[in-house]
N, CA, C and O atoms as a GROMACS GRO file, in nm:
protein
  364
    1UNK      N    1   8.377  -1.173  -0.980
    1UNK     CA    2   8.234  -1.196  -0.971
    1UNK      C    3   8.163  -1.111  -1.076
    1UNK      O    4   8.192  -0.992  -1.091
    2UNK      N    5   8.071  -1.173  -1.150
    2UNK     CA    6   7.994  -1.102  -1.252
    2UNK      C    7   7.848  -1.096  -1.212
    2UNK      O    8   7.795  -1.188  -1.149
    3UNK      N    9   7.784  -0.986  -1.250
    3UNK     CA   10   7.641  -0.969  -1.223
    3UNK      C   11   7.568  -0.955  -1.356
    3UNK      O   12   7.612  -0.884  -1.447
    4UNK      N   13   7.454  -1.023  -1.364
    4UNK     CA   14   7.370  -1.017  -1.484
    4UNK      C   15   7.231  -0.974  -1.439
    4UNK      O   16   7.180  -1.023  -1.338
    5UNK      N   17   7.171  -0.883  -1.514
    5UNK     CA   18   7.034  -0.842  -1.486
    5UNK      C   19   6.958  -0.833  -1.618
    5UNK      O   20   7.002  -0.767  -1.712
    6UNK      N   21   6.845  -0.901  -1.624
    6UNK     CA   22   6.761  -0.903  -1.744
    6UNK      C   23   6.618  -0.874  -1.700
    6UNK      O   24   6.567  -0.938  -1.608
    7UNK      N   25   6.554  -0.777  -1.766
    7UNK     CA   26   6.416  -0.744  -1.732
    7UNK      C   27   6.330  -0.742  -1.858
    7UNK      O   28   6.372  -0.694  -1.963
    8UNK      N   29   6.209  -0.796  -1.845
    8UNK     CA   30   6.116  -0.799  -1.956
    8UNK      C   31   5.979  -0.756  -1.906
    8UNK      O   32   5.934  -0.798  -1.799
    9UNK      N   33   5.912  -0.672  -1.985
    9UNK     CA   34   5.774  -0.635  -1.956
    9UNK      C   35   5.682  -0.747  -2.002
    9UNK      O   36   5.714  -0.823  -2.093
   10UNK      N   37   5.566  -0.757  -1.937
   10UNK     CA   38   5.467  -0.856  -1.978
   10UNK      C   39   5.328  -0.801  -1.949
   10UNK      O   40   5.312  -0.707  -1.871
   11UNK      N   41   5.229  -0.858  -2.011
   11UNK     CA   42   5.090  -0.820  -1.988
   11UNK      C   43   5.010  -0.936  -1.933
   11UNK      O   44   4.890  -0.945  -1.955
   12UNK      N   45   5.077  -1.024  -1.861
   12UNK     CA   46   5.015  -1.148  -1.814
   12UNK      C   47   4.945  -1.136  -1.680
   12UNK      O   48   4.860  -1.219  -1.646
   13UNK      N   49   4.979  -1.033  -1.604
   13UNK     CA   50   4.933  -1.026  -1.466
   13UNK      C   51   5.030  -1.103  -1.378
   13UNK      O   52   5.103  -1.191  -1.425
   14UNK      N   53   5.030  -1.069  -1.251
   14UNK     CA   54   5.130  -1.127  -1.160
   14UNK      C   55   5.116  -1.279  -1.143
   14UNK      O   56   5.216  -1.350  -1.142
   15UNK      N   57   4.993  -1.328  -1.130
   15UNK     CA   58   4.973  -1.472  -1.104
   15UNK      C   59   5.020  -1.558  -1.220
   15UNK      O   60   5.089  -1.658  -1.199
   16UNK      N   61   4.983  -1.522  -1.342
   16UNK     CA   62   5.024  -1.600  -1.460
   16UNK      C   63   5.175  -1.590  -1.478
   16UNK      O   64   5.241  -1.690  -1.510
   17UNK      N   65   5.231  -1.471  -1.458
   17UNK     CA   66   5.375  -1.454  -1.470
   17UNK      C   67   5.448  -1.538  -1.365
   17UNK      O   68   5.554  -1.595  -1.393
   18UNK      N   69   5.392  -1.545  -1.246
   18UNK     CA   70   5.452  -1.626  -1.139
   18UNK      C   71   5.451  -1.774  -1.177
   18UNK      O   72   5.548  -1.845  -1.153
   19UNK      N   73   5.341  -1.820  -1.236
   19UNK     CA   74   5.332  -1.960  -1.279
   19UNK      C   75   5.435  -1.990  -1.388
   19UNK      O   76   5.498  -2.096  -1.387
   20UNK      N   77   5.452  -1.896  -1.481
   20UNK     CA   78   5.552  -1.915  -1.587
   20UNK      C   79   5.694  -1.914  -1.529
   20UNK      O   80   5.779  -1.991  -1.572
   21UNK      N   81   5.719  -1.827  -1.433
   21UNK     CA   82   5.850  -1.821  -1.367
   21UNK      C   83   5.877  -1.952  -1.294
   21UNK      O   84   5.990  -2.002  -1.296
   22UNK      N   85   5.776  -2.006  -1.229
   22UNK     CA   86   5.792  -2.132  -1.156
   22UNK      C   87   5.823  -2.246  -1.252
   22UNK      O   88   5.908  -2.330  -1.222
   23UNK      N   89   5.755  -2.250  -1.365
   23UNK     CA   90   5.780  -2.355  -1.466
   23UNK      C   91   5.923  -2.344  -1.521
   23UNK      O   92   5.992  -2.444  -1.538
   24UNK      N   93   5.965  -2.220  -1.548
   24UNK     CA   94   6.102  -2.197  -1.596
   24UNK      C   95   6.204  -2.239  -1.490
   24UNK      O   96   6.306  -2.299  -1.523
   25UNK      N   97   6.176  -2.208  -1.365
   25UNK     CA   98   6.268  -2.243  -1.256
   25UNK      C   99   6.283  -2.394  -1.242
   25UNK      O  100   6.392  -2.445  -1.216
   26UNK      N  101   6.172  -2.467  -1.258
   26UNK     CA  102   6.179  -2.613  -1.249
   26UNK      C  103   6.265  -2.670  -1.361
   26UNK      O  104   6.340  -2.764  -1.340
   27UNK      N  105   6.253  -2.612  -1.480
   27UNK     CA  106   6.335  -2.655  -1.593
   27UNK      C  107   6.483  -2.629  -1.565
   27UNK      O  108   6.568  -2.714  -1.590
   28UNK      N  109   6.513  -2.510  -1.513
   28UNK     CA  110   6.652  -2.476  -1.480
   28UNK      C  111   6.705  -2.564  -1.367
   28UNK      O  112   6.822  -2.602  -1.367
   29UNK      N  113   6.619  -2.596  -1.272
   29UNK     CA  114   6.660  -2.683  -1.162
   29UNK      C  115   6.699  -2.820  -1.214
   29UNK      O  116   6.801  -2.877  -1.173
   30UNK      N  117   6.618  -2.873  -1.305
   30UNK     CA  118   6.647  -3.004  -1.362
   30UNK      C  119   6.774  -3.002  -1.448
   30UNK      O  120   6.854  -3.094  -1.444
   31UNK      N  121   6.789  -2.894  -1.525
   31UNK     CA  122   6.901  -2.882  -1.619
   31UNK      C  123   7.033  -2.851  -1.551
   31UNK      O  124   7.137  -2.908  -1.586
   32UNK      N  125   7.030  -2.760  -1.454
   32UNK     CA  126   7.155  -2.708  -1.398
   32UNK      C  127   7.174  -2.732  -1.248
   32UNK      O  128   7.272  -2.686  -1.190
   33UNK      N  129   7.081  -2.801  -1.187
   33UNK     CA  130   7.097  -2.831  -1.045
   33UNK      C  131   7.073  -2.711  -0.953
   33UNK      O  132   7.123  -2.708  -0.840
   34UNK      N  133   6.996  -2.614  -1.001
   34UNK     CA  134   6.963  -2.498  -0.918
   34UNK      C  135   6.853  -2.535  -0.820
   34UNK      O  136   6.766  -2.616  -0.851
   35UNK      N  137   6.857  -2.476  -0.702
   35UNK     CA  138   6.755  -2.501  -0.601
   35UNK      C  139   6.661  -2.381  -0.594
   35UNK      O  140   6.700  -2.277  -0.542
   36UNK      N  141   6.537  -2.394  -0.645
   36UNK     CA  142   6.442  -2.282  -0.641
   36UNK      C  143   6.368  -2.275  -0.507
   36UNK      O  144   6.335  -2.378  -0.447
   37UNK      N  145   6.343  -2.151  -0.459
   37UNK     CA  146   6.268  -2.132  -0.336
   37UNK      C  147   6.198  -1.996  -0.342
   37UNK      O  148   6.262  -1.893  -0.361
   38UNK      N  149   6.066  -1.997  -0.326
   38UNK     CA  150   5.988  -1.874  -0.329
   38UNK      C  151   5.996  -1.801  -0.196
   38UNK      O  152   5.994  -1.863  -0.090
   39UNK      N  153   6.005  -1.668  -0.204
   39UNK     CA  154   5.996  -1.580  -0.087
   39UNK      C  155   5.909  -1.462  -0.132
   39UNK      O  156   5.960  -1.365  -0.188
   40UNK      N  157   5.780  -1.471  -0.108
   40UNK     CA  158   5.687  -1.369  -0.159
   40UNK      C  159   5.679  -1.381  -0.310
   40UNK      O  160   5.650  -1.489  -0.363
   41UNK      N  161   5.704  -1.270  -0.380
   41UNK     CA  162   5.701  -1.271  -0.527
   41UNK      C  163   5.840  -1.282  -0.588
   41UNK      O  164   5.860  -1.249  -0.704
   42UNK      N  165   5.935  -1.328  -0.509
   42UNK     CA  166   6.072  -1.347  -0.556
   42UNK      C  167   6.108  -1.494  -0.548
   42UNK      O  168   6.093  -1.558  -0.443
   43UNK      N  169   6.156  -1.546  -0.659
   43UNK     CA  170   6.200  -1.685  -0.665
   43UNK      C  171   6.352  -1.686  -0.659
   43UNK      O  172   6.418  -1.642  -0.753
   44UNK      N  173   6.407  -1.735  -0.550
   44UNK     CA  174   6.552  -1.741  -0.533
   44UNK      C  175   6.604  -1.873  -0.587
   44UNK      O  176   6.545  -1.979  -0.565
   45UNK      N  177   6.716  -1.864  -0.659
   45UNK     CA  178   6.780  -1.982  -0.718
   45UNK      C  179   6.926  -1.982  -0.677
   45UNK      O  180   6.992  -1.879  -0.681
   46UNK      N  181   6.977  -2.099  -0.638
   46UNK     CA  182   7.118  -2.104  -0.604
   46UNK      C  183   7.177  -2.242  -0.625
   46UNK      O  184   7.107  -2.343  -0.623
   47UNK      N  185   7.305  -2.242  -0.644
   47UNK     CA  186   7.388  -2.361  -0.649
   47UNK      C  187   7.531  -2.312  -0.634
   47UNK      O  188   7.554  -2.191  -0.632
   48UNK      N  189   7.622  -2.399  -0.625
   48UNK     CA  190   7.762  -2.360  -0.609
   48UNK      C  191   7.805  -2.270  -0.725
   48UNK      O  192   7.796  -2.310  -0.841
   49UNK      N  193   7.853  -2.150  -0.695
   49UNK     CA  194   7.903  -2.059  -0.796
   49UNK      C  195   7.800  -1.971  -0.863
   49UNK      O  196   7.834  -1.885  -0.944
   50UNK      N  197   7.670  -1.991  -0.829
   50UNK     CA  198   7.563  -1.914  -0.892
   50UNK      C  199   7.456  -1.881  -0.787
   50UNK      O  200   7.413  -1.968  -0.711
   51UNK      N  201   7.415  -1.754  -0.785
   51UNK     CA  202   7.306  -1.713  -0.698
   51UNK      C  203   7.218  -1.619  -0.779
   51UNK      O  204   7.268  -1.523  -0.838
   52UNK      N  205   7.088  -1.644  -0.782
   52UNK     CA  206   7.001  -1.561  -0.862
   52UNK      C  207   6.865  -1.543  -0.800
   52UNK      O  208   6.828  -1.612  -0.705
   53UNK      N  209   6.790  -1.448  -0.857
   53UNK     CA  210   6.655  -1.421  -0.811
   53UNK      C  211   6.569  -1.378  -0.929
   53UNK      O  212   6.613  -1.302  -1.015
   54UNK      N  213   6.447  -1.428  -0.930
   54UNK     CA  214   6.349  -1.389  -1.030
   54UNK      C  215   6.243  -1.307  -0.956
   54UNK      O  216   6.172  -1.359  -0.870
   55UNK      N  217   6.234  -1.178  -0.990
   55UNK     CA  218   6.140  -1.087  -0.925
   55UNK      C  219   6.019  -1.072  -1.017
   55UNK      O  220   6.029  -1.020  -1.128
   56UNK      N  221   5.904  -1.120  -0.970
   56UNK     CA  222   5.782  -1.118  -1.049
   56UNK      C  223   5.696  -0.999  -1.008
   56UNK      O  224   5.656  -0.988  -0.892
   57UNK      N  225   5.668  -0.912  -1.104
   57UNK     CA  226   5.581  -0.797  -1.080
   57UNK      C  227   5.456  -0.806  -1.164
   57UNK      O  228   5.441  -0.896  -1.247
   58UNK      N  229   5.365  -0.713  -1.142
   58UNK     CA  230   5.239  -0.710  -1.216
   58UNK      C  231   5.260  -0.693  -1.366
   58UNK      O  232   5.185  -0.748  -1.446
   59UNK      N  233   5.365  -0.617  -1.404
   59UNK     CA  234   5.387  -0.587  -1.546
   59UNK      C  235   5.528  -0.619  -1.596
   59UNK      O  236   5.560  -0.592  -1.711
   60UNK      N  237   5.613  -0.677  -1.509
   60UNK     CA  238   5.748  -0.711  -1.554
   60UNK      C  239   5.807  -0.824  -1.470
   60UNK      O  240   5.762  -0.852  -1.359
   61UNK      N  241   5.907  -0.886  -1.528
   61UNK     CA  242   5.987  -0.988  -1.458
   61UNK      C  243   6.132  -0.946  -1.472
   61UNK      O  244   6.178  -0.914  -1.581
   62UNK      N  245   6.204  -0.948  -1.360
   62UNK     CA  246   6.347  -0.916  -1.363
   62UNK      C  247   6.424  -1.034  -1.304
   62UNK      O  248   6.388  -1.088  -1.200
   63UNK      N  249   6.530  -1.072  -1.374
   63UNK     CA  250   6.617  -1.179  -1.326
   63UNK      C  251   6.753  -1.118  -1.295
   63UNK      O  252   6.815  -1.055  -1.381
   64UNK      N  253   6.798  -1.138  -1.172
   64UNK     CA  254   6.931  -1.092  -1.129
   64UNK      C  255   7.013  -1.215  -1.094
   64UNK      O  256   6.967  -1.303  -1.022
   65UNK      N  257   7.136  -1.221  -1.146
   65UNK     CA  258   7.222  -1.336  -1.123
   65UNK      C  259   7.362  -1.287  -1.083
   65UNK      O  260   7.416  -1.194  -1.143
   66UNK      N  261   7.418  -1.351  -0.983
   66UNK     CA  262   7.557  -1.328  -0.944
   66UNK      C  263   7.634  -1.456  -0.973
   66UNK      O  264   7.598  -1.564  -0.927
   67UNK      N  265   7.741  -1.442  -1.050
   67UNK     CA  266   7.823  -1.557  -1.085
   67UNK      C  267   7.952  -1.554  -1.006
   67UNK      O  268   8.014  -1.449  -0.990
   68UNK      N  269   7.993  -1.670  -0.958
   68UNK     CA  270   8.120  -1.682  -0.889
   68UNK      C  271   8.236  -1.668  -0.987
   68UNK      O  272   8.214  -1.654  -1.108
   69UNK      N  273   8.354  -1.671  -0.936
   69UNK     CA  274   8.475  -1.648  -1.015
   69UNK      C  275   8.485  -1.740  -1.137
   69UNK      O  276   8.512  -1.693  -1.247
   70UNK      N  277   8.464  -1.868  -1.119
   70UNK     CA  278   8.478  -1.961  -1.231
   70UNK      C  279   8.371  -1.942  -1.338
   70UNK      O  280   8.398  -1.956  -1.457
   71UNK      N  281   8.249  -1.910  -1.296
   71UNK     CA  282   8.138  -1.893  -1.390
   71UNK      C  283   8.142  -1.756  -1.459
   71UNK      O  284   8.078  -1.738  -1.563
   72UNK      N  285   8.214  -1.661  -1.403
   72UNK     CA  286   8.219  -1.525  -1.459
   72UNK      C  287   8.268  -1.522  -1.602
   72UNK      O  288   8.226  -1.438  -1.681
   73UNK      N  289   8.356  -1.613  -1.636
   73UNK     CA  290   8.412  -1.617  -1.772
   73UNK      C  291   8.303  -1.648  -1.875
   73UNK      O  292   8.319  -1.616  -1.993
   74UNK      N  293   8.194  -1.708  -1.832
   74UNK     CA  294   8.086  -1.745  -1.923
   74UNK      C  295   7.967  -1.650  -1.913
   74UNK      O  296   7.857  -1.685  -1.957
   75UNK      N  297   7.986  -1.532  -1.856
   75UNK     CA  298   7.872  -1.444  -1.828
   75UNK      C  299   7.796  -1.402  -1.954
   75UNK      O  300   7.674  -1.393  -1.950
   76UNK      N  301   7.865  -1.377  -2.065
   76UNK     CA  302   7.798  -1.338  -2.189
   76UNK      C  303   7.706  -1.448  -2.240
   76UNK      O  304   7.593  -1.421  -2.280
   77UNK      N  305   7.754  -1.570  -2.239
   77UNK     CA  306   7.675  -1.685  -2.283
   77UNK      C  307   7.557  -1.708  -2.190
   77UNK      O  308   7.446  -1.734  -2.235
   78UNK      N  309   7.582  -1.697  -2.061
   78UNK     CA  310   7.476  -1.718  -1.962
   78UNK      C  311   7.367  -1.612  -1.977
   78UNK      O  312   7.248  -1.644  -1.970
   79UNK      N  313   7.407  -1.486  -1.996
   79UNK     CA  314   7.308  -1.378  -2.013
   79UNK      C  315   7.222  -1.404  -2.137
   79UNK      O  316   7.101  -1.387  -2.134
   80UNK      N  317   7.285  -1.445  -2.245
   80UNK     CA  318   7.213  -1.474  -2.368
   80UNK      C  319   7.112  -1.587  -2.348
   80UNK      O  320   6.999  -1.580  -2.396
   81UNK      N  321   7.152  -1.691  -2.277
   81UNK     CA  322   7.063  -1.803  -2.249
   81UNK      C  323   6.946  -1.761  -2.161
   81UNK      O  324   6.833  -1.805  -2.182
   82UNK      N  325   6.972  -1.675  -2.063
   82UNK     CA  326   6.866  -1.625  -1.975
   82UNK      C  327   6.766  -1.544  -2.057
   82UNK      O  328   6.644  -1.561  -2.041
   83UNK      N  329   6.816  -1.457  -2.145
   83UNK     CA  330   6.728  -1.375  -2.228
   83UNK      C  331   6.638  -1.463  -2.317
   83UNK      O  332   6.518  -1.439  -2.327
   84UNK      N  333   6.698  -1.564  -2.380
   84UNK     CA  334   6.621  -1.654  -2.466
   84UNK      C  335   6.515  -1.731  -2.387
   84UNK      O  336   6.400  -1.741  -2.429
   85UNK      N  337   6.555  -1.786  -2.272
   85UNK     CA  338   6.463  -1.865  -2.191
   85UNK      C  339   6.349  -1.778  -2.138
   85UNK      O  340   6.234  -1.823  -2.133
   86UNK      N  341   6.379  -1.656  -2.097
   86UNK     CA  342   6.275  -1.566  -2.045
   86UNK      C  343   6.179  -1.524  -2.155
   86UNK      O  344   6.058  -1.523  -2.135
   87UNK      N  345   6.233  -1.490  -2.273
   87UNK     CA  346   6.148  -1.453  -2.385
   87UNK      C  347   6.056  -1.568  -2.425
   87UNK      O  348   5.938  -1.547  -2.454
   88UNK      N  349   6.109  -1.688  -2.425
   88UNK     CA  350   6.029  -1.807  -2.461
   88UNK      C  351   5.922  -1.832  -2.355
   88UNK      O  352   5.808  -1.864  -2.389
   89UNK      N  353   5.958  -1.819  -2.229
   89UNK     CA  354   5.864  -1.844  -2.120
   89UNK      C  355   5.748  -1.744  -2.121
   89UNK      O  356   5.635  -1.778  -2.086
   90UNK      N  357   5.776  -1.620  -2.161
   90UNK     CA  358   5.673  -1.516  -2.160
   90UNK      C  359   5.592  -1.510  -2.289
   90UNK      O  360   5.491  -1.439  -2.296
   91UNK      N  361   5.635  -1.584  -2.391
   91UNK     CA  362   5.566  -1.580  -2.521
   91UNK      C  363   5.428  -1.643  -2.513
   91UNK      O  364   5.356  -1.647  -2.614
   0.00000   0.00000   0.00000
């Protein structure tokens, strides 16, 4: 099992950051079959072999992902894609 954590600071405020996180989650849901579900300021994402959470704060967003055994081999690529998608979403 591999764990990935990516955090980025932002100056958007919590509400705007939450909207951007929601838009990103919908894109990931369509692309990868992830099921997004909000619980307070945390957006939980899951599918077989992948479990993740997007934690939206006033000044930062942190994404934590746990990969199952089969997906662990691709953890470097997945982390890179998460970093790119988060940077693009916050731009």
